[in-house]
Phi, psi and omega in degrees: 000328177299331185272351185305314180295335179288318174298324176295317179292324172305314180298318186293317177290324178299319181289318182302319182275349183063030172193115186298332180257039184302335181298347181298336183277346187304315182233087183297344179266000176248138183293121185062030180068358178095010182264323181215137168076017184276145176276118179303318183298313179300321178294310180299327171305334182281343190267139178306138194300324188298349183261358192258144169284169178285133187219147172232132179267131177241124181279144180302132181101347177305135181296153181299314179303321182288321177306310180296329180285320181299315181295322182286325184295327187275356182070028176273151179221155181294145001278158178231162176245128182248137181208143177300149173300320178239119179179160186230150167061035177077013183290125177062019171284133181220147174267117191260114187267331178203194182286339173289319177304311177310304180305315182296316177303315182298329187285347186242332176287132184234038176206168176299148180211168186240132172253131189225138178305143174280122180276100183274069181233140197280342189251121177232131181212160179244116183253113182269130180230143169219158178207132176278143191294343183258013177242161183271327186239146175252206182206153173266119178256346180204140169230120175254128175259132185259122179259106183289155187294127179201166179231149174236131190284156178241359179090350185243311194271151178283164181299322179290322180290328185284327175300306181302339186276343183256114182302319175295328175284330175299323181296334183253024190309294184308315180292318189287328175297314179295316184298316189247034191294346181262357184234008183293332184267356180294134172264123182277147179289156181303124185082355177289129179247141172236133179277126183267320179224120187271356184263116183283069176237138181306321181292346177261010174097355177295141173268129175270123178246151185287113176248032182296333178297348179278345184286128172207180189293328179300311182302312187299315181295319181297314182277341171301303191293317173298318183296327181294338177279348181268105182302128177068027180249122178226339185212123174166185187239124179269128169261117190233157169231142181203175183296316178193182189293334182286337174296338179294325182278347173262358182079010183266077179215165176246142180257118178277323173213159167231112177264144180266241186296339183280357188292150170245154165280088191291350178296345179289351179272002180302132183310326182253019179278124182295142184299314182304310183295324177298315177295321179299321180291322177293319179293319173303317182290316181293324174298322180290321180299325178292316184289322176298316180298318180289323178294318181286332172292324177289339178278355179108003168284123187283148171277153175301138180283166180292325176301308184292332176291323174296317178304313180300313181297313182301325183257016176252179180244036182294331182239023179189000000 
């Protein structure tokens, strides 16, 4: 419901562009501009290798023995992150702790997917960057810092009681009860912290915090330099992990994903962020997306046809 005004604005921009899927021209190097049906592997392949975690692409139908062999040949070790090659909003993303988890995942996944090394780094952020194609320099317009779902002991409460005390954890209650079934009666020491969910997704209980105070010219320069090395990329959000916020300024981070036109300035989901300011930021970014798409179109980049757009929506996980 929050997005209804945005959809209306999308239609308005589509009428002006005479193409409802005008955004496909925003990132010519990414299929469909990166809004729907984009291959994560194809996008990762565009990024300089030094920024990437070790990853293995697994085609649908690959035998279990071959998957294990591919993992070994890549030098990967558990834990791993598994994610569909085409998927939205955390759909079928899994934390693979061991070979049993891998076998269980293979039993349920029915499409191409990626296995990625788990980046055991404490700082995760989403860096939104855009650059107009007729300009030499771009900007960082949003930083979201992700606070993973965790509990901290007080020396008295049990694991389960601590979960009940945390609203975000209560929403994940059934899953957490199953995941930690042998620890629910354990009393954590005062100050002892336990990570409940290692995947930084809103639907997994992660808190999105406003990190815009981290934006400065140094940060912009780092992502300007990086983005210019990614062919056909002008608009999107880098999901990164690193040691701390200072590592962002030195470029010492790893990129888990790069999202194109589907990206949001996710700092607006901070618990104390005003709704009006959130809408202002969303409309600003959609206006930028429209302008970038129009400039690229004038340079000869074709818009995606209506028929192709409907096909892409039908075969994507954009709404589910």
